[in-house]
C-alpha positions as CSV (number, residue, x, y, z in Angstrom):
1,M,113.5,-42.6,-39.7
2,T,113.1,-42.4,-35.8
3,A,115.2,-45.2,-34.3
4,P,113.1,-47.7,-31.8
5,L,113.2,-47.1,-28.3
6,R,115.1,-49.7,-26.3
7,L,113.1,-51.3,-23.8
8,G,115.2,-53.2,-20.8
9,T,113.7,-56.3,-19.6
10,R,114.7,-59.4,-17.7
11,G,114.5,-62.4,-19.7
12,S,112.0,-64.6,-17.9
13,T,108.8,-65.7,-19.4
14,L,106.6,-63.5,-17.1
15,A,109.2,-60.3,-17.7
16,M,109.1,-60.7,-21.3
17,A,105.4,-60.9,-21.6
18,Q,104.6,-57.9,-19.4
19,S,107.4,-55.9,-21.2
20,G,106.0,-56.9,-24.5
21,H,102.5,-55.8,-23.4
22,V,103.9,-52.3,-22.4
23,A,105.8,-51.9,-25.6
24,A,102.6,-52.8,-27.8
25,A,100.6,-50.5,-25.8
26,L,103.0,-47.5,-26.3
27,T,103.3,-48.5,-30.1
28,E,99.5,-48.4,-30.6
29,A,99.2,-45.3,-28.6
30,T,102.0,-43.2,-29.9
31,G,103.3,-44.9,-33.2
32,R,106.8,-45.3,-31.8
33,E,108.3,-48.7,-32.5
34,V,109.7,-50.4,-29.3
35,E,112.6,-53.2,-29.2
36,L,113.0,-55.4,-26.1
37,V,116.6,-55.5,-24.9
38,E,117.3,-58.2,-22.4
39,V,119.4,-57.4,-19.3
40,V,120.5,-60.3,-16.9
41,T,120.4,-59.4,-13.1
42,A,121.8,-60.9,-10.0
43,G,118.6,-62.4,-9.0
44,D,118.5,-64.3,-12.4
45,R,121.9,-65.8,-11.7
46,S,121.7,-66.9,-8.2
47,T,119.6,-69.8,-6.7
48,A,119.8,-68.3,-3.3
49,P,116.6,-66.8,-1.7
50,V,116.2,-63.2,-2.4
51,H,116.1,-61.9,1.3
52,R,119.9,-63.1,1.6
53,L,120.9,-61.7,-2.0
54,G,119.6,-58.1,-1.0
55,V,116.9,-55.6,-1.6
56,G,116.3,-54.5,-5.4
57,V,118.2,-57.6,-6.6
58,F,115.8,-58.3,-9.8
59,V,115.9,-54.2,-10.5
60,S,119.5,-53.0,-10.1
61,A,121.1,-54.2,-13.3
62,L,118.2,-52.6,-15.1
63,R,118.6,-49.2,-13.4
64,D,122.4,-49.5,-14.2
65,A,121.5,-50.0,-17.8
66,L,119.0,-47.0,-17.7
67,T,121.7,-44.6,-16.0
68,A,124.4,-45.8,-18.6
69,G,122.1,-45.1,-21.4
70,T,122.2,-48.5,-23.2
71,I,118.4,-48.9,-22.6
72,D,115.8,-46.0,-22.9
73,F,113.3,-47.3,-20.4
74,A,112.6,-50.5,-18.4
75,V,109.7,-52.1,-17.0
76,H,109.6,-53.6,-13.6
77,S,107.1,-55.5,-11.4
78,Y,106.5,-52.6,-9.0
79,K,106.6,-54.9,-5.9
80,D,110.3,-55.4,-6.8
81,L,111.2,-52.1,-6.4
82,P,112.7,-50.6,-3.3
83,T,110.7,-48.1,-1.5
84,A,113.5,-45.4,-1.8
85,A,113.6,-43.5,-5.0
86,A,116.6,-44.2,-7.4
87,P,118.5,-40.9,-8.1
88,G,118.1,-39.6,-11.8
89,L,115.3,-42.3,-12.6
90,H,111.6,-41.5,-12.6
91,I,108.5,-43.6,-12.7
92,A,106.8,-42.4,-15.9
93,A,104.0,-44.7,-15.9
94,V,101.9,-47.2,-14.0
95,P,99.7,-49.0,-16.3
96,A,96.3,-50.4,-15.4
97,R,97.0,-52.9,-12.6
98,Q,96.3,-56.5,-13.1
99,D,94.0,-58.4,-10.4
100,P,96.4,-58.1,-7.3
101,R,95.0,-61.1,-5.4
102,D,96.9,-64.3,-4.8
103,A,96.1,-67.6,-6.4
104,L,96.2,-71.1,-5.4
105,V,97.3,-73.9,-7.9
106,A,96.7,-77.3,-6.3
107,R,96.3,-81.0,-7.2
108,D,92.9,-82.5,-8.1
109,G,91.4,-79.0,-8.3
110,R,91.1,-78.5,-4.6
111,T,90.5,-75.1,-2.9
112,L,92.6,-73.8,0.0
113,A,89.6,-75.2,2.4
114,E,89.7,-78.6,0.8
115,L,93.6,-79.1,1.8
116,P,93.9,-81.7,4.6
117,P,96.2,-81.2,7.6
118,G,99.8,-81.8,6.7
119,A,99.1,-80.8,2.9
120,R,102.6,-79.2,1.6
121,V,102.0,-75.8,0.4
122,G,105.0,-74.2,-1.5
123,T,105.2,-70.2,-1.9
124,G,107.9,-67.7,-2.5
125,A,106.9,-65.1,-0.2
126,L,107.0,-64.6,3.8
127,R,103.9,-62.6,3.8
128,R,102.2,-65.6,2.0
129,I,103.9,-68.1,4.5
130,A,102.9,-65.8,7.4
131,Q,99.3,-65.6,6.5
132,L,99.0,-69.3,5.7
133,H,100.3,-70.1,9.2
134,A,97.9,-67.6,10.6
135,L,95.0,-69.5,9.2
136,G,95.7,-72.3,11.6
137,M,95.0,-75.2,9.0
138,Q,98.1,-77.3,10.0
139,L,99.8,-76.9,6.5
140,E,103.3,-77.6,6.1
141,V,104.5,-74.4,4.3
142,T,107.6,-74.8,2.1
143,P,109.8,-71.7,0.7
144,I,110.3,-72.1,-3.1
145,R,111.9,-70.1,-6.0
146,G,112.1,-70.4,-9.5
147,N,110.0,-68.9,-12.5
148,I,106.3,-69.7,-12.9
149,D,106.8,-72.7,-15.0
150,T,109.4,-74.3,-12.3
151,R,107.0,-73.5,-9.6
152,L,103.8,-74.9,-11.5
153,G,105.9,-78.2,-12.0
154,R,106.3,-78.6,-8.3
155,V,102.6,-79.2,-7.9
156,L,101.3,-80.1,-11.5
157,G,104.3,-81.8,-13.3
158,P,105.4,-85.5,-13.1
159,D,107.9,-85.1,-10.4
160,A,105.5,-83.0,-8.3
161,D,106.4,-82.8,-4.5
162,L,103.8,-80.4,-3.4
163,D,100.3,-80.4,-2.9
164,A,99.7,-76.9,-3.6
165,I,101.5,-73.6,-4.4
166,V,100.3,-69.9,-3.7
167,L,101.4,-67.1,-6.3
168,A,100.2,-63.9,-7.8
169,R,97.1,-64.3,-10.0
170,A,98.6,-61.5,-12.2
171,G,101.8,-63.4,-13.2
172,L,99.6,-66.2,-14.2
173,A,97.3,-64.0,-16.3
174,R,100.1,-62.2,-18.1
175,I,101.5,-65.7,-19.5
176,G,98.1,-67.0,-20.1
177,R,97.9,-69.4,-17.7
178,T,94.9,-68.8,-15.5
179,D,93.4,-72.2,-16.5
180,V,95.7,-73.7,-13.8
181,I,94.2,-71.6,-10.8
182,T,92.2,-73.7,-8.6
183,E,91.2,-70.8,-6.3
184,T,91.8,-66.9,-6.3
185,L,92.2,-66.3,-2.8
186,D,89.8,-63.8,-1.1
187,P,92.2,-61.0,0.3
188,M,90.5,-61.4,3.6
189,L,92.4,-64.7,3.7
190,M,95.4,-63.7,1.7
191,L,96.2,-59.6,1.5
192,P,98.3,-59.2,-1.2
193,A,101.9,-57.6,-1.2
194,P,102.1,-53.8,-1.8
195,A,101.9,-52.9,-5.4
196,Q,101.3,-56.7,-6.4
197,G,99.9,-56.9,-9.9
198,A,101.2,-53.4,-10.8
199,L,103.9,-52.6,-13.2
200,A,106.3,-49.7,-13.1
201,V,107.7,-48.1,-16.4
202,E,110.8,-46.1,-15.5
203,C,113.1,-44.0,-17.4
204,R,115.7,-41.2,-17.0
205,V,114.2,-38.0,-15.1
206,D,116.2,-35.7,-17.6
207,D,114.7,-37.4,-20.7
208,H,111.9,-35.1,-21.0
209,D,110.6,-36.1,-24.2
210,L,110.3,-39.7,-23.2
211,V,108.7,-38.8,-19.6
212,E,106.1,-37.1,-21.5
213,L,105.6,-39.9,-24.2
214,L,105.2,-42.7,-21.6
215,A,102.8,-40.7,-19.6
216,V,100.2,-42.1,-22.1
217,L,100.3,-45.4,-20.4
218,D,99.4,-44.0,-17.0
219,H,96.4,-45.2,-15.2
220,A,95.7,-43.0,-12.3
221,P,93.5,-45.2,-10.2
222,S,96.2,-47.9,-10.2
223,R,99.0,-45.4,-9.5
224,A,96.9,-43.9,-6.5
225,A,96.5,-47.6,-5.2
226,V,100.1,-48.4,-5.4
227,V,101.4,-44.9,-3.9
228,A,99.1,-46.0,-0.7
229,E,100.4,-49.1,-0.2
230,R,104.1,-48.4,-0.9
231,A,103.7,-45.4,1.3
232,L,102.6,-47.8,4.1
233,L,105.6,-50.3,3.3
234,A,108.0,-47.3,3.4
235,T,106.7,-45.8,6.7
236,L,107.1,-49.4,8.5
237,E,110.6,-49.5,6.8
238,A,109.9,-53.0,6.2
239,G,112.7,-55.2,4.8
240,C,113.1,-58.4,2.7
241,S,112.1,-60.5,5.6
242,A,109.1,-58.7,7.0
243,P,105.8,-60.2,6.2
244,V,103.9,-56.9,5.4
245,A,100.5,-56.7,3.2
246,A,98.7,-54.0,1.6
247,Y,95.9,-53.7,-0.6
248,A,94.1,-50.4,-1.9
249,V,90.7,-50.3,-3.7
250,I,89.7,-47.2,-5.4
251,A,86.1,-46.9,-5.3
252,E,83.8,-44.7,-7.9
253,G,81.6,-42.3,-6.0
254,E,79.0,-39.9,-7.4
255,P,80.3,-36.6,-8.9
256,T,80.1,-33.9,-6.4
257,S,78.4,-30.6,-7.4
258,S,80.4,-28.1,-9.6
259,L,78.8,-25.4,-7.5
260,A,80.4,-26.6,-4.4
261,G,83.8,-26.8,-6.1
262,G,84.1,-30.5,-6.1
263,E,85.4,-32.6,-9.0
264,G,84.3,-36.1,-7.8
265,G,83.5,-38.5,-5.1
266,D,86.2,-41.2,-5.6
267,E,87.6,-42.8,-2.3
268,I,90.5,-44.9,-1.6
269,Y,90.2,-48.0,0.9
270,L,93.4,-49.2,2.2
271,R,93.9,-52.4,4.2
272,G,97.2,-53.3,5.8
273,A,98.7,-55.9,7.7
274,V,101.9,-57.0,9.7
275,I,102.1,-60.8,10.2
276,S,104.6,-62.7,12.4
277,P,106.3,-65.4,10.2
278,D,104.8,-68.2,12.4
279,G,101.5,-66.6,12.2
280,T,100.7,-66.0,16.1
281,R,100.5,-62.4,15.7
282,D,98.5,-60.6,13.1
283,L,97.8,-57.1,13.0
284,R,95.5,-55.6,10.6
285,L,93.9,-52.3,10.1
286,S,92.2,-50.2,7.2
287,R,91.9,-46.5,6.3
288,T,89.9,-44.4,4.0
289,G,90.5,-41.2,2.0
290,T,90.7,-39.6,-1.2
291,P,93.1,-40.7,-4.2
292,A,94.7,-37.5,-4.0
293,D,96.1,-38.1,-0.3
294,A,97.1,-41.5,-1.1
295,A,100.5,-41.0,0.4
296,E,99.4,-39.7,3.5
297,I,96.9,-42.7,4.1
298,G,99.3,-45.1,3.7
299,K,101.4,-43.2,6.2
300,A,98.9,-42.8,8.6
301,L,97.9,-46.6,8.6
302,A,101.3,-47.4,9.1
303,A,101.8,-45.3,12.1
304,E,98.6,-47.0,13.2
305,L,100.0,-50.4,13.0
306,L,103.2,-49.1,14.8
307,D,101.3,-47.8,17.6
308,L,99.8,-51.5,17.9
309,G,103.2,-53.1,18.0
310,A,104.0,-53.7,14.4
311,D,107.7,-52.8,14.9
312,S,108.0,-55.8,17.2
313,I,106.7,-58.1,14.9
314,L,108.9,-56.5,12.0
315,G,111.9,-57.1,14.4
316,Q,111.6,-60.9,14.7
317,E,113.1,-61.5,11.2
318,G,116.0,-59.0,11.4
319,H,114.3,-55.7,10.2
320,A,116.8,-54.5,7.7
321,G,115.2,-51.3,6.2
322,P,113.2,-50.7,3.1
323,G,112.6,-53.3,0.6
324,T,110.7,-55.9,-0.9
325,Q,109.3,-59.2,0.5
326,Q,109.6,-62.0,-1.8
327,F,112.0,-65.0,-2.0
328,G,111.8,-65.2,-5.8
329,S,111.1,-63.3,-8.7
330,T,108.1,-61.1,-8.4
331,E,104.6,-62.3,-9.7
């Protein structure tokens, strides 16, 4: 009898939910049994802001376990991954992406526009803090950490001390808590983080059978979107303290004629932004192309942002090299 595949995961409610979903999908598609193996990361043990702990704090222990062979594959929230590739490891699949937009959870069912000046809004990402300041609504924006339940307690619990929080819609969806959302934020107001809502299924590059097996979970449009967004992030060399946002959408076009040698008319539309932490400088650009050129589109858009002075904004908070952009765990 074939032994179950060992899937490494963090132990948070969200991590277990998304890993369980991947495990079930793989079993359904291939018949292979999967067991979850909890791995504790440095980010789980510390209460310090992630930008002080270092890049990849939520993934390094999982990658160490992969390299050591104590697990066979791992599931990450893709936006937690450093942009630099990990030697010996391979992203074998990017499953279909959840809605990447941000969500507002506010007292009394309020929308963002209904929050009064001085309202206390908590969030775990500098990107969100910067964009909230850029709205000019005179909100009191507070950095927060903790898992989803902890954050919700800050606005909905008996000891609530905030008027609202902003977090990724995808995380709430994965744990079945979309009922608490009072507004899903338009990307024109709050552009998501690169790869927000996407998962990365990672294994050892030399485990050829598993690489092939996991490929059944790959969703090509989601991978193309993430490739474009992360190429922008990597080209900007944006570190943990850099408020960088990116959102790619794949639009299905009319199939081109086979006589003309075309295979399809899909287009990728990428928006990117770099915002100063206080919201006073806000550079936003967009670019289009084909999904096959996703990486080049991201690089080109980043180059345009740099030409407009994005590097001076990134330098305001101690530009520290490639990384992620959130204070706390992920979604």
